[in-house]
C-alpha positions as CSV (number, residue, x, y, z in Angstrom):
1,M,19.0,46.4,25.1
2,L,20.1,46.4,21.5
3,K,23.1,44.2,22.4
4,G,20.8,41.7,24.2
5,N,18.6,41.5,21.0
6,R,21.6,40.7,18.9
7,I,22.7,37.9,21.2
8,F,19.2,36.5,21.0
9,I,19.1,36.7,17.2
10,L,22.5,35.0,17.0
11,L,21.4,32.2,19.3
12,F,18.2,31.8,17.3
13,I,20.0,31.5,14.0
14,I,22.5,29.0,15.4
15,T,19.6,26.9,16.8
16,I,17.9,26.9,13.4
17,L,21.1,25.8,11.6
18,M,21.6,23.0,14.1
19,V,18.0,21.8,13.6
20,M,18.5,21.9,9.8
21,V,21.7,19.9,9.9
22,G,20.3,17.4,12.3
23,S,17.1,16.9,10.3
24,Y,19.1,16.5,7.1
25,F,21.2,13.7,8.4
26,A,18.3,12.1,10.3
27,S,16.2,12.1,7.1
28,K,19.1,10.4,5.3
29,V,19.2,7.6,7.8
30,E,15.4,7.3,7.7
31,D,15.1,7.3,4.0
32,R,17.7,4.5,3.8
33,W,15.2,2.2,5.4
34,K,12.2,3.4,3.5
35,P,10.7,1.0,1.0
36,T,11.1,2.6,-2.5
37,Y,11.3,-0.5,-4.7
38,A,13.3,1.6,-7.1
39,S,15.5,-0.4,-9.6
40,T,18.2,2.3,-9.4
41,E,18.5,2.3,-5.6
42,K,20.9,0.1,-3.6
43,T,19.2,0.9,-0.3
44,P,17.8,-2.1,1.7
45,F,14.4,-1.8,0.2
46,G,15.3,-0.9,-3.3
47,T,15.2,-3.4,-6.2
48,S,18.5,-2.9,-7.9
49,L,19.6,-6.5,-7.3
50,V,16.5,-8.0,-8.8
51,Y,16.8,-5.9,-11.8
52,Q,20.4,-6.9,-12.3
53,L,19.5,-10.6,-12.0
54,L,16.6,-10.4,-14.6
55,P,18.9,-11.0,-17.7
56,S,20.1,-14.3,-16.1
57,I,16.5,-15.4,-15.6
58,F,14.9,-14.3,-18.8
59,T,17.6,-15.2,-21.3
60,K,15.6,-15.3,-24.5
61,G,14.7,-11.6,-24.7
62,K,15.8,-8.2,-23.6
63,I,14.7,-6.5,-20.3
64,E,13.1,-3.1,-21.0
65,K,12.3,-0.5,-18.4
66,V,9.0,1.3,-18.6
67,N,8.5,4.8,-17.1
68,R,5.1,5.5,-18.5
69,P,1.5,4.6,-17.6
70,I,0.4,1.2,-19.0
71,Y,-2.0,2.8,-21.6
72,N,0.7,5.2,-22.9
73,F,3.2,2.3,-23.3
74,L,1.0,-0.4,-24.7
75,K,-1.2,1.7,-27.1
76,N,-0.6,1.0,-30.8
77,K,1.5,-2.1,-29.8
78,E,0.6,-5.6,-30.8
79,L,2.6,-7.5,-28.2
80,V,2.4,-11.3,-27.7
81,Q,4.4,-13.7,-25.6
82,T,6.0,-11.1,-23.3
83,N,6.1,-10.5,-19.5
84,Y,5.3,-7.3,-17.6
85,I,6.6,-7.1,-14.0
86,F,5.3,-4.6,-11.4
87,I,6.9,-4.4,-7.9
88,G,5.8,-1.7,-5.5
89,D,3.9,-0.9,-2.3
90,D,0.5,-0.3,-4.0
91,F,-0.6,-1.1,-7.5
92,I,-3.1,1.7,-8.3
93,L,-4.5,1.9,-11.8
94,E,-6.8,4.3,-13.6
95,D,-9.7,2.5,-15.3
96,L,-8.2,3.0,-18.8
97,D,-4.9,1.5,-17.7
98,R,-6.7,-1.4,-16.1
99,R,-8.6,-2.2,-19.3
100,T,-5.4,-1.9,-21.3
101,L,-3.5,-4.2,-19.0
102,L,-6.2,-6.9,-19.1
103,S,-6.4,-6.7,-22.9
104,Y,-2.6,-7.1,-23.0
105,V,-2.9,-10.3,-20.8
106,A,-5.8,-11.7,-22.9
107,K,-3.6,-11.7,-26.0
108,G,-1.2,-14.3,-24.4
109,N,1.1,-12.1,-22.3
110,N,1.8,-12.5,-18.6
111,V,1.8,-10.0,-15.8
112,F,3.5,-10.3,-12.4
113,I,2.3,-8.0,-9.7
114,A,4.0,-7.8,-6.3
115,A,2.2,-5.3,-4.1
116,N,0.5,-5.0,-0.7
117,S,-2.7,-3.8,-2.3
118,C,-4.2,-3.4,-5.7
119,S,-6.7,-1.0,-7.3
120,E,-10.3,-1.8,-6.3
121,N,-11.3,-1.9,-10.0
122,L,-8.7,-4.6,-10.7
123,E,-9.7,-6.6,-7.6
124,D,-13.4,-6.4,-8.6
125,T,-12.6,-7.6,-12.1
126,L,-10.4,-10.5,-11.0
127,H,-12.6,-11.3,-7.9
128,F,-10.0,-11.1,-5.2
129,Y,-8.8,-8.7,-2.5
130,T,-5.7,-8.3,-0.3
131,T,-6.0,-7.8,3.5
132,F,-3.8,-7.2,6.4
133,S,-2.5,-10.5,8.0
134,I,-3.0,-9.9,11.8
135,E,-1.1,-13.1,12.7
136,N,2.0,-11.6,11.0
137,F,1.9,-8.3,12.8
138,A,5.3,-6.6,12.8
139,D,7.1,-4.5,15.3
140,I,7.1,-1.3,13.2
141,V,8.2,1.0,16.1
142,H,11.4,-1.1,16.7
143,P,12.0,-3.2,13.5
144,E,15.4,-4.2,14.7
145,N,13.7,-6.4,17.3
146,S,11.7,-8.3,14.7
147,K,12.2,-12.0,14.6
148,D,12.4,-14.5,11.8
149,N,8.8,-15.4,12.0
150,Y,7.5,-14.7,8.5
151,I,7.7,-17.8,6.3
152,N,6.6,-18.3,2.7
153,T,6.2,-21.9,1.4
154,F,5.7,-22.9,-2.2
155,T,2.7,-25.3,-2.7
156,N,4.2,-27.0,-5.8
157,K,6.1,-30.0,-4.4
158,K,8.0,-30.3,-7.8
159,I,9.9,-27.1,-7.1
160,S,13.5,-27.8,-6.1
161,T,14.3,-27.5,-2.4
162,P,14.2,-25.5,-0.4
163,Q,10.5,-24.9,-0.8
164,Q,10.3,-22.8,2.4
165,Y,11.9,-19.4,2.9
166,T,12.1,-17.3,6.0
167,F,12.0,-13.5,6.1
168,K,12.4,-10.9,8.9
169,S,9.0,-9.3,9.8
170,M,10.1,-5.7,9.7
171,F,6.8,-4.6,8.1
172,D,3.2,-5.8,8.3
173,A,2.4,-8.6,6.0
174,Y,-0.7,-9.0,3.8
175,Q,-2.5,-12.0,2.4
176,I,-4.6,-12.6,-0.8
177,V,-8.2,-13.6,-0.4
178,P,-9.7,-15.0,-3.7
179,I,-13.4,-14.5,-3.9
180,D,-13.7,-16.9,-6.7
181,T,-11.5,-19.7,-5.4
182,M,-12.0,-21.8,-8.6
183,G,-10.4,-19.1,-10.7
184,F,-7.1,-18.9,-8.7
185,E,-4.2,-21.3,-8.2
186,V,-2.4,-20.8,-5.0
187,L,1.4,-21.0,-5.6
188,A,2.7,-20.0,-2.1
189,V,1.4,-19.5,1.4
190,D,2.7,-18.0,4.6
191,N,3.3,-19.7,7.9
192,Y,-0.5,-19.5,8.7
193,A,-1.5,-21.1,5.4
194,H,-2.7,-17.7,4.0
195,P,-2.2,-17.4,0.2
196,V,0.5,-14.9,-0.6
197,F,1.3,-15.9,-4.2
198,V,-1.5,-16.8,-6.7
199,R,-2.1,-16.8,-10.4
200,T,-5.3,-16.6,-12.5
201,K,-5.8,-17.2,-16.2
202,Y,-7.2,-14.3,-18.1
203,G,-7.8,-14.9,-21.8
204,E,-4.7,-16.5,-23.3
205,G,-2.4,-15.2,-20.6
206,Y,-1.8,-15.4,-16.8
207,I,-1.8,-12.8,-14.0
208,Y,0.5,-13.5,-11.1
209,I,-0.2,-11.7,-7.8
210,H,2.2,-11.6,-4.9
211,A,1.2,-9.9,-1.6
212,F,4.8,-9.6,-0.1
213,P,6.7,-7.2,-2.4
214,L,9.5,-6.8,0.2
215,A,10.6,-10.3,-0.7
216,F,12.0,-8.8,-3.9
217,T,14.1,-6.1,-2.3
218,N,17.8,-5.9,-1.8
219,Y,17.7,-6.7,1.9
220,N,15.6,-9.8,1.6
221,L,17.5,-11.1,-1.4
222,L,20.7,-11.1,0.6
223,Y,19.0,-12.3,3.8
224,Q,19.6,-16.0,4.3
225,Q,20.1,-16.5,0.6
226,N,16.5,-15.7,-0.3
227,A,17.5,-14.9,-3.9
228,G,16.3,-18.5,-4.6
229,Y,12.8,-17.4,-3.6
230,M,12.7,-14.6,-6.1
231,A,14.1,-16.9,-8.9
232,K,11.4,-19.5,-8.2
233,C,8.6,-16.9,-8.2
234,F,9.9,-15.7,-11.6
235,S,10.3,-19.2,-12.9
236,Y,6.5,-19.4,-13.3
237,L,6.9,-16.7,-16.0
238,P,7.9,-18.0,-19.5
239,N,11.4,-17.2,-20.8
240,R,10.4,-14.2,-22.9
241,P,11.1,-10.5,-23.5
242,T,10.2,-8.8,-20.2
243,F,9.1,-5.3,-19.3
244,W,10.1,-3.9,-15.9
245,D,7.8,-1.1,-14.5
246,D,9.4,1.9,-13.0
247,Y,6.4,4.2,-13.3
248,Y,3.9,2.9,-10.6
249,K,6.5,3.3,-7.9
250,V,7.7,6.8,-9.0
251,H,5.7,8.6,-6.2
252,H,8.0,6.9,-3.7
253,Q,11.1,8.1,-5.5
254,Q,9.7,11.7,-5.8
255,E,9.0,11.8,-2.0
256,A,12.5,10.6,-1.2
257,S,14.2,13.0,-3.7
258,K,12.5,16.4,-3.4
259,L,15.7,17.9,-2.0
260,D,18.1,15.3,-3.2
261,L,19.1,17.3,-6.3
262,I,20.0,20.3,-4.2
263,Y,21.9,18.3,-1.6
264,K,23.9,16.3,-4.2
265,E,25.2,19.4,-5.9
266,K,27.6,21.3,-3.7
267,S,27.0,24.7,-5.2
268,L,23.2,24.3,-5.0
269,K,23.4,23.0,-1.4
270,W,25.3,26.1,-0.2
271,A,23.1,28.4,-2.1
272,W,20.1,26.7,-0.4
273,Y,21.7,27.2,3.1
274,I,22.6,30.8,2.4
275,A,19.0,31.5,1.1
276,I,17.5,30.0,4.3
277,V,19.8,32.0,6.6
278,A,19.3,35.2,4.7
279,T,15.5,34.7,4.9
280,I,15.6,34.1,8.6
281,I,17.7,37.2,9.2
282,F,15.5,39.3,7.0
283,V,12.3,38.2,8.8
284,L,13.8,38.8,12.2
285,F,14.9,42.3,11.5
286,R,11.7,43.0,9.6
287,M,9.7,41.9,12.6
288,K,11.7,44.2,14.9
289,R,11.1,47.3,12.8
290,Q,7.6,46.9,11.5
291,Q,4.6,44.8,12.3
292,R,1.3,44.8,10.5
293,I,-1.9,45.4,12.4
294,I,-3.4,42.1,13.2
295,P,-6.9,42.0,11.6
296,L,-9.9,40.7,13.4
297,H,-11.2,37.4,12.0
298,P,-14.6,36.1,12.8
299,P,-14.6,32.6,14.3
300,L,-14.7,29.7,11.9
301,K,-18.2,28.4,11.3
302,N,-18.8,24.8,11.9
303,T,-20.0,23.4,8.6
304,S,-19.9,19.7,9.6
305,L,-23.7,19.5,9.5
306,E,-24.0,21.2,6.1
307,F,-21.3,18.8,4.7
308,A,-23.1,15.7,6.1
309,T,-26.4,17.0,4.6
310,T,-24.8,17.6,1.2
311,I,-23.2,14.1,1.1
312,G,-26.5,12.6,2.2
313,R,-28.4,14.3,-0.6
314,L,-25.8,13.2,-3.0
315,Y,-26.3,9.5,-2.1
316,Y,-30.1,10.0,-1.9
317,N,-30.3,11.4,-5.4
318,K,-27.9,8.8,-6.8
319,A,-29.9,6.0,-5.1
320,D,-26.8,3.7,-5.2
321,H,-28.0,1.4,-2.4
322,K,-25.4,-1.2,-3.3
323,D,-22.6,1.2,-2.6
324,L,-24.0,2.3,0.7
325,I,-24.5,-1.3,1.9
326,K,-20.9,-2.1,0.8
327,K,-19.5,0.9,2.7
328,Q,-21.4,0.2,5.9
329,V,-20.2,-3.4,5.9
330,L,-16.5,-2.3,5.2
331,F,-16.6,0.3,8.0
332,W,-18.1,-2.3,10.4
333,L,-15.5,-4.9,9.6
334,E,-12.7,-2.3,9.8
335,Y,-14.0,-1.4,13.3
336,I,-13.8,-5.0,14.4
337,R,-10.3,-5.5,13.0
338,T,-8.8,-2.3,14.5
339,K,-10.7,-2.2,17.8
340,M,-10.8,-5.9,18.6
341,N,-7.9,-7.3,16.6
342,I,-10.2,-10.0,15.1
343,P,-9.7,-11.2,11.5
344,T,-12.7,-10.7,9.3
345,T,-11.9,-13.1,6.4
346,K,-14.5,-15.7,7.5
347,L,-17.8,-14.5,9.0
348,D,-18.7,-17.8,10.6
349,A,-20.0,-19.0,14.0
350,S,-16.5,-18.7,15.5
351,F,-16.3,-15.1,14.3
352,V,-19.7,-14.3,15.9
353,H,-18.6,-15.9,19.2
354,L,-15.3,-14.1,19.3
355,V,-16.8,-10.7,18.5
356,A,-19.5,-11.2,21.1
357,E,-16.9,-12.1,23.7
358,K,-14.7,-9.1,23.1
359,S,-17.3,-6.5,22.5
360,G,-19.9,-7.5,25.1
361,V,-22.6,-7.3,22.4
362,E,-25.3,-10.0,22.3
363,A,-24.3,-12.8,20.0
364,S,-27.8,-12.8,18.5
365,L,-27.4,-9.2,17.2
366,I,-23.9,-10.0,15.7
367,K,-25.4,-13.2,14.0
368,E,-28.3,-11.1,12.7
369,I,-25.8,-8.7,11.1
370,V,-23.7,-11.5,9.7
371,D,-26.7,-13.3,8.3
372,F,-28.1,-10.1,6.9
373,V,-24.8,-9.4,5.0
374,S,-24.4,-13.1,3.9
375,E,-27.9,-13.4,2.6
376,L,-28.2,-10.0,1.0
377,N,-28.4,-10.0,-2.8
378,Y,-26.1,-7.1,-3.8
379,G,-27.8,-7.0,-7.1
380,L,-31.2,-6.2,-5.6
381,V,-30.7,-3.8,-2.7
382,S,-33.7,-1.7,-1.6
383,N,-33.9,1.5,0.5
384,A,-35.3,-0.6,3.3
385,D,-32.3,-2.9,3.3
386,V,-30.0,0.0,3.8
387,I,-32.0,1.3,6.7
388,N,-32.3,-2.1,8.3
389,L,-28.5,-2.7,8.1
390,Y,-27.8,0.8,9.4
391,N,-30.1,0.3,12.4
392,L,-28.5,-3.1,13.2
393,I,-24.9,-1.7,13.0
394,Q,-25.8,1.4,15.1
395,K,-27.3,-0.9,17.7
396,F,-24.0,-2.9,17.7
397,Y,-22.0,0.3,18.2
398,K,-24.1,1.4,21.2
399,Q,-23.8,-1.9,22.9
400,S,-20.1,-2.4,22.2
401,K,-17.7,-1.8,25.2
402,R,-14.8,-0.9,22.8
């Protein structure tokens, strides 16, 4: 009996080691294709090539890396006629950093942001938002099967040819939707004429926003000589001293490097393996010789109702009807996008007809919701408006076949 247990323990340890080794090498392959936008990484979706090319583009000033929040870096600095470049998956700012960045631009500096999405506080200030481009949906499960069907075209005909650049759609694409169209200049569009690169004037400076950050990664710079696309995007920035942000993408680097330090050092790596094996052996032998009495635990109480009640009281006491209206509309539009694959950028008659056709809901009800949202004055929202919109949307959900 004892001999059988030893064989079982040995097989168990061997299995665990095989799983560890397999997961280690599998994670390395997976991490190689993970977008990090790190200027130090030569992986396909790092940005080491862009960073190396910056001195040849901005020749009249030095390129400086920034590894701190915007407020911490810019405070007590009176900078004018400089550039600040941000490239990452999401550009998320605290309110203090947002105000600092806008003050920096207002003094005559320029900011270049390449990100799939931006902070809501920045979008509200500049009157725009980014949204998923359903026409450019990518094959994320099998990216190697993606075709060359994502095209960006510059709108300025004075730009030297080629003005059109093709990318491989390995990830979903996003588009920029300016709310105040008069305040934005569209610099590039995708193959469905959606804006992907815009600029807006703020004070004495400009803010450039690009919704396809993967265009600036190592893979796409080398793919079909797309380095020209990057150079033309940066050509809109003046030839000045330039700051390169490495802080607002640091969470990607941390996720990819939690165990990198251990695996890179041979002594630490073997110490890590020995510690894991020793722990497994200790736990197995401890389990064999002694086991605690399993205590009785009462079943978990369902507190969903109490939670919903608390949240409801919070909104009721706050009386922020505008926020409630906004959330209801956003959830409703998200439901239509995800369940019916219908774009929600334009809430017109075509939108009403398409939703009615796919959901089976009466067109009159959908038009009533759209008209209610379009005519609603967000500055003067009453309790009755919130209830009316809620009832209309709930009626839609009940009638929907999706």
